[in-house]
Backbone as numpy.savetxt, mean C-alpha at the origin, in Angstrom:
# Nx Ny Nz CAx CAy CAz Cx Cy Cz
-33.88 36.60 -28.31 -34.30 35.30 -27.79 -33.28 34.32 -27.92
-32.73 34.20 -29.09 -31.50 33.30 -29.35 -30.41 33.52 -28.23
-30.10 34.79 -27.99 -29.12 35.12 -27.12 -29.29 34.56 -25.60
-30.53 34.73 -25.14 -30.99 34.24 -23.92 -30.79 32.56 -23.93
-31.16 31.95 -25.04 -31.26 30.59 -25.12 -29.71 30.07 -25.00
-28.86 30.72 -25.72 -27.35 30.36 -25.80 -26.87 30.67 -24.40
-27.11 31.74 -23.65 -26.61 31.93 -22.45 -27.16 30.85 -21.39
-28.33 30.57 -21.54 -28.93 29.48 -20.63 -28.20 28.14 -20.90
-28.05 27.78 -22.10 -27.37 26.50 -22.50 -25.96 26.45 -21.86
-25.24 27.42 -22.15 -23.80 27.65 -21.67 -23.84 27.64 -20.14
-24.69 28.27 -19.52 -24.88 28.27 -18.09 -25.09 26.76 -17.50
-25.99 26.13 -18.15 -26.37 24.72 -17.72 -25.16 23.77 -17.90
-24.42 24.11 -19.09 -23.13 23.23 -19.26 -22.15 23.55 -18.22
-21.96 24.83 -18.00 -20.91 25.11 -16.93 -21.25 24.68 -15.55
-22.55 24.71 -15.20 -23.02 24.10 -13.94 -22.75 22.67 -13.89
-23.22 21.86 -14.99 -22.82 20.50 -15.09 -21.39 20.13 -14.88
-20.59 20.76 -15.54 -19.10 20.60 -15.55 -18.61 20.86 -13.97
-19.15 21.87 -13.37 -18.64 22.24 -12.00 -19.23 21.10 -11.11
-20.35 20.67 -11.15 -20.93 19.68 -10.31 -20.19 18.49 -10.55
-19.96 18.03 -11.86 -19.22 16.78 -12.24 -17.86 16.74 -11.59
-17.18 17.82 -11.72 -15.70 17.89 -11.25 -15.74 17.87 -9.66
-16.64 18.48 -8.98 -16.83 18.35 -7.52 -17.01 16.86 -7.08
-17.85 16.21 -7.86 -18.18 14.79 -7.55 -16.82 13.98 -7.67
-16.11 14.27 -8.73 -14.78 13.50 -8.90 -13.88 13.82 -7.80
-13.72 15.11 -7.45 -12.74 15.44 -6.30 -13.30 14.82 -5.13
-14.47 14.84 -4.78 -15.04 14.25 -3.59 -14.77 12.61 -3.56
-14.96 12.05 -4.73 -14.64 10.60 -4.76 -13.18 10.32 -4.52
-12.39 11.24 -5.11 -10.93 11.09 -4.92 -10.52 11.28 -3.46
-11.12 12.26 -2.84 -10.77 12.51 -1.45 -11.27 11.30 -0.56
-12.54 10.74 -0.95 -12.99 9.56 -0.21 -12.06 8.37 -0.38
-11.56 8.14 -1.51 -10.54 7.11 -1.81 -9.28 7.27 -0.93
-8.88 8.45 -0.70 -7.67 8.69 0.08 -7.91 8.26 1.52
-9.10 8.47 1.95 -9.45 8.20 3.39 -9.89 6.71 3.64
-9.87 5.87 2.51 -10.34 4.49 2.64 -9.36 3.81 3.52
-9.84 2.86 4.32 -9.03 1.98 5.12 -8.76 0.68 4.17
-7.61 0.43 3.95 -7.08 -0.72 3.16 -6.02 -1.47 3.85
-6.31 -2.75 4.04 -5.30 -3.58 4.72 -5.46 -4.98 3.89
-4.21 -5.46 3.64 -4.23 -6.80 2.99 -4.66 -7.90 3.95
-5.24 -8.92 3.36 -5.67 -10.13 4.13 -5.31 -11.32 3.36
-5.12 -12.44 4.03 -4.86 -13.75 3.37 -5.89 -14.01 2.36
-5.54 -14.68 1.25 -6.28 -15.12 0.16 -6.97 -14.07 -0.63
-6.87 -12.77 -0.36 -7.48 -11.74 -1.17 -6.60 -11.67 -2.53
-7.28 -11.22 -3.60 -6.48 -11.20 -4.79 -6.78 -9.63 -5.34
-7.16 -8.58 -4.53 -7.50 -7.34 -4.90 -6.35 -6.52 -5.26
-5.09 -6.81 -4.82 -3.97 -5.99 -5.07 -3.35 -6.24 -6.43
-2.35 -5.37 -6.78 -1.79 -5.36 -8.12 -0.29 -4.91 -8.09
0.32 -4.77 -9.29 1.77 -4.28 -9.37 2.74 -4.89 -8.36
2.69 -6.20 -8.34 3.63 -6.80 -7.35 5.07 -6.35 -7.79
5.91 -6.20 -6.73 7.20 -5.74 -6.81 7.37 -4.23 -7.04
6.34 -3.46 -7.37 6.59 -2.15 -7.65 6.49 -1.30 -6.36
6.83 -0.02 -6.29 6.85 0.79 -5.10 5.44 1.16 -4.95
4.72 0.63 -4.04 3.24 0.85 -3.75 3.03 2.44 -3.45
3.93 3.03 -2.77 3.83 4.33 -2.41 3.96 5.34 -3.62
4.35 4.88 -4.62 4.27 5.81 -5.89 2.99 6.25 -6.25
1.98 5.41 -5.87 0.56 5.74 -6.28 -0.21 6.05 -4.86
0.04 5.10 -3.76 -0.87 5.16 -2.67 -0.26 6.16 -1.71
-0.37 7.43 -2.04 0.35 8.54 -1.26 -0.64 9.71 -1.42
-0.24 10.78 -0.67 -1.10 12.12 -0.69 -1.03 12.55 -2.17
-2.28 12.84 -2.69 -2.31 13.36 -4.11 -1.96 12.26 -5.08
-1.80 11.04 -4.76 -1.63 9.99 -5.66 -2.81 9.37 -6.26
-2.57 8.54 -7.28 -3.74 7.92 -8.03 -4.28 6.68 -7.28
-3.63 6.19 -6.36 -4.08 4.88 -5.63 -5.02 5.07 -4.65
-5.88 4.20 -4.42 -7.01 4.27 -3.32 -6.25 4.01 -2.02
-6.36 4.93 -1.10 -5.83 4.79 0.34 -4.40 5.24 0.44
-4.03 5.73 1.51 -2.80 6.41 1.72 -2.09 5.18 2.49
-1.18 4.46 1.81 -0.48 3.30 2.49 0.55 3.83 3.44
0.67 3.12 4.55 1.63 3.53 5.50 2.85 2.50 5.53
2.49 1.30 5.14 3.38 0.28 4.97 2.98 -0.66 3.77
3.86 -1.15 2.90 3.53 -1.92 1.87 4.59 -2.54 1.18
4.40 -3.64 0.56 5.58 -4.26 -0.11 5.05 -5.69 -0.75
6.08 -6.45 -1.28 5.70 -7.75 -1.84 6.81 -8.75 -1.40
6.22 -10.05 -1.04 7.14 -11.22 -0.61 7.18 -11.98 -1.86
8.42 -12.62 -1.90 8.76 -13.61 -2.96 9.06 -15.00 -2.33
9.03 -16.06 -3.14 9.57 -17.36 -2.83 11.05 -17.22 -2.66
11.79 -18.38 -2.19 13.14 -18.43 -2.04 13.96 -18.31 -3.35
13.27 -18.76 -4.39 13.98 -18.44 -5.84 13.96 -16.92 -6.19
13.07 -16.15 -5.54 12.78 -14.70 -5.77 12.38 -14.54 -7.37
11.79 -15.56 -7.91 11.10 -15.50 -9.19 9.49 -15.27 -9.16
8.88 -15.83 -8.13 7.43 -15.83 -7.87 7.17 -15.23 -6.60
5.97 -14.70 -6.56 5.51 -14.11 -5.26 5.12 -15.17 -4.32
5.12 -14.87 -3.08 4.68 -15.91 -1.96 3.49 -15.43 -1.35
2.42 -16.12 -1.75 1.08 -15.86 -1.14 0.94 -16.22 0.39
0.10 -15.57 1.05 -0.35 -15.72 2.31 0.67 -16.00 3.41
1.94 -15.20 3.16 2.90 -15.17 4.19 2.40 -14.17 5.25
3.27 -13.93 6.19 2.87 -12.84 7.27 4.18 -11.99 7.49
3.98 -10.76 7.68 4.94 -9.76 7.98 4.81 -9.34 9.44
5.80 -9.39 10.21 5.80 -9.09 11.62 6.78 -7.94 11.81
6.45 -6.97 12.60 7.38 -5.81 12.98 7.64 -5.81 14.51
8.89 -6.02 14.75 9.42 -6.22 16.20 10.15 -4.94 16.61
10.22 -4.77 17.99 11.15 -3.65 18.48 12.56 -4.00 18.59
12.84 -5.29 18.44 14.41 -5.75 18.51 14.57 -6.66 17.33
16.02 -6.81 17.06 16.43 -7.63 15.90 16.05 -9.03 16.03
15.87 -9.76 15.00 15.75 -11.20 14.89 14.57 -11.64 15.87
13.52 -10.90 15.75 12.27 -11.38 16.61 12.35 -11.12 18.05
13.28 -10.22 18.43 13.41 -9.99 19.95 12.56 -8.70 20.17
12.36 -8.35 21.40 11.60 -7.20 21.89 10.11 -7.55 21.76
9.41 -6.58 21.51 7.91 -6.68 21.32 7.43 -6.76 20.05
6.55 -7.73 19.86 5.84 -7.73 18.43 4.75 -6.56 18.47
5.02 -5.61 17.57 4.28 -4.37 17.52 3.13 -4.44 16.47
3.41 -5.07 15.37 2.36 -5.12 14.26 2.55 -6.48 13.49
1.51 -6.96 12.95 1.41 -8.14 12.16 0.51 -7.74 10.89
1.04 -8.08 9.68 0.33 -7.86 8.49 0.25 -9.11 7.64
-0.96 -9.41 7.21 -1.27 -10.67 6.41 -0.79 -10.20 4.93
-0.24 -11.21 4.22 0.19 -10.98 2.85 -0.94 -11.71 2.05
-1.29 -11.01 1.02 -2.55 -11.54 0.22 -2.02 -12.75 -0.64
-3.10 -13.05 -1.46 -2.82 -14.21 -2.44 -1.88 -13.78 -3.60
-1.64 -12.54 -3.87 -0.78 -12.16 -4.79 0.66 -11.89 -4.31
0.88 -12.09 -3.00 2.20 -11.71 -2.35 2.39 -10.28 -1.89
1.33 -9.55 -1.96 1.48 -8.10 -1.49 0.92 -7.99 -0.08
1.65 -7.10 0.65 1.03 -6.66 1.95 0.87 -5.09 2.00
-0.10 -4.56 2.66 -0.23 -3.13 2.76 -1.12 -2.85 3.77
-1.11 -1.59 4.27 -2.14 -1.02 5.26 -2.08 0.50 5.20
-3.30 1.03 5.47 -3.49 2.46 5.65 -3.44 2.70 7.16
-3.49 1.70 7.99 -3.33 1.87 9.50 -2.08 2.69 9.82
-2.15 3.39 10.77 -0.87 4.14 11.33 0.11 3.08 11.92
1.32 3.07 11.46 2.40 2.33 12.06 3.25 3.25 12.73
3.43 3.19 14.05 4.31 4.04 14.73 5.76 3.39 14.62
6.68 3.87 13.79 7.97 3.39 13.69 8.88 3.73 14.85
8.43 4.83 15.57 9.23 5.34 16.68 10.77 5.37 16.42
11.61 4.72 17.19 13.07 4.70 16.97 13.44 3.64 16.15
12.52 2.87 15.43 12.68 1.94 14.48 12.08 0.49 14.77
11.80 -0.20 13.77 11.21 -1.56 13.90 12.00 -2.48 13.11
11.99 -3.77 13.47 12.71 -4.80 12.69 11.67 -5.74 12.10
11.63 -5.86 10.78 10.68 -6.68 10.14 11.13 -8.18 10.00
10.11 -9.06 9.76 10.40 -10.36 9.63 9.22 -10.80 8.61
9.66 -11.73 7.68 8.78 -12.37 6.68 8.57 -13.73 7.06
7.42 -14.18 7.49 7.15 -15.52 8.01 6.37 -16.32 6.89
7.06 -17.40 6.34 6.33 -18.20 5.37 5.78 -19.39 6.05
5.61 -20.51 5.29 4.98 -21.67 5.84 6.05 -22.61 6.60
7.26 -22.42 6.19 8.37 -23.04 6.93 9.59 -22.27 7.45
9.67 -21.06 7.07 10.77 -20.18 7.37 10.46 -18.81 7.83
11.04 -18.20 8.62 10.97 -16.83 8.91 12.26 -16.06 8.50
12.30 -15.18 7.84 13.34 -14.42 7.41 13.38 -13.01 8.13
14.43 -12.79 8.85 14.55 -11.50 9.75 15.41 -10.48 8.90
14.89 -9.27 8.86 15.79 -8.10 8.43 16.65 -7.65 9.55
17.94 -7.66 9.40 18.86 -7.35 10.47 19.10 -5.90 10.81
18.62 -4.89 9.77 18.72 -3.55 10.04 17.23 -2.96 10.46
17.35 -1.92 11.22 16.08 -1.23 11.62 15.42 -0.40 10.50
14.13 -0.32 10.36 13.47 0.54 9.43 12.76 1.69 10.14
12.59 2.74 9.50 11.90 3.88 10.03 10.70 4.40 9.27
10.45 3.63 8.17 9.32 3.77 7.34 9.00 2.61 6.55
7.77 2.48 5.97 7.21 1.26 5.46 7.25 1.10 4.02
8.01 1.92 3.23 8.01 1.80 1.73 8.91 0.83 1.32
8.59 -0.42 1.56 9.46 -1.67 1.36 10.01 -1.85 -0.04
9.09 -1.74 -1.03 9.51 -2.02 -2.37 10.14 -0.73 -2.91
10.47 0.31 -2.09 11.21 1.44 -2.56 12.78 1.07 -2.55
13.08 0.03 -1.78 14.59 -0.57 -1.78 14.58 -1.95 -2.15
13.70 -2.66 -1.63 13.65 -4.21 -1.88 13.36 -4.41 -3.27
14.20 -5.00 -4.09 13.93 -5.38 -5.51 14.55 -4.31 -6.30
15.07 -3.25 -5.73 15.73 -2.07 -6.49 17.12 -2.03 -6.10
17.49 -1.62 -4.79 18.87 -1.49 -4.51 19.24 -2.58 -3.42
18.39 -3.36 -2.87 18.59 -4.37 -2.00 17.86 -5.67 -2.67
18.15 -6.84 -1.88 17.50 -8.00 -2.31 15.93 -7.95 -2.12
15.28 -8.84 -2.79 13.73 -8.83 -2.67 13.49 -9.39 -1.30
12.25 -9.04 -0.70 11.81 -9.74 0.51 11.48 -11.13 0.15
11.86 -12.19 0.91 11.48 -13.54 0.51 11.37 -14.30 1.78
10.74 -15.53 1.44 10.69 -16.52 2.51 10.36 -17.80 1.89
10.17 -18.85 2.66 9.57 -20.27 2.16 8.89 -20.90 3.18
């Protein structure tokens, strides 16, 4: 009798652990498929200046798989610049076609899980309230804080 009771208890525990772990995996998978896009005045983002794709990637701990993300700073490069706009053009210095526009949130971060087709390259611009700063070189991916603030100047505007 005791043996049956012990087997039943252990079976119930094993079933509970299996069901619980499946729920966690399911939630993690749902988070990966979440649509996430920064919007003006939102303060949901975090880790300003960090490489967003360190977590928001396949099998990463962040919610959503970011395609493009980064942080915009003020002209002194000491504080983030809220509610700026990131624009991606097919030509340098705002020439060619404007392909994508991303809103920068209240914390200075921009991000999207939407597909950005970089094709043969896009040219970014950071538009503030009085200045638009153009990146002179072409980009082929959107991991902006992977270089900016690390090996190249921070993204900034005013």
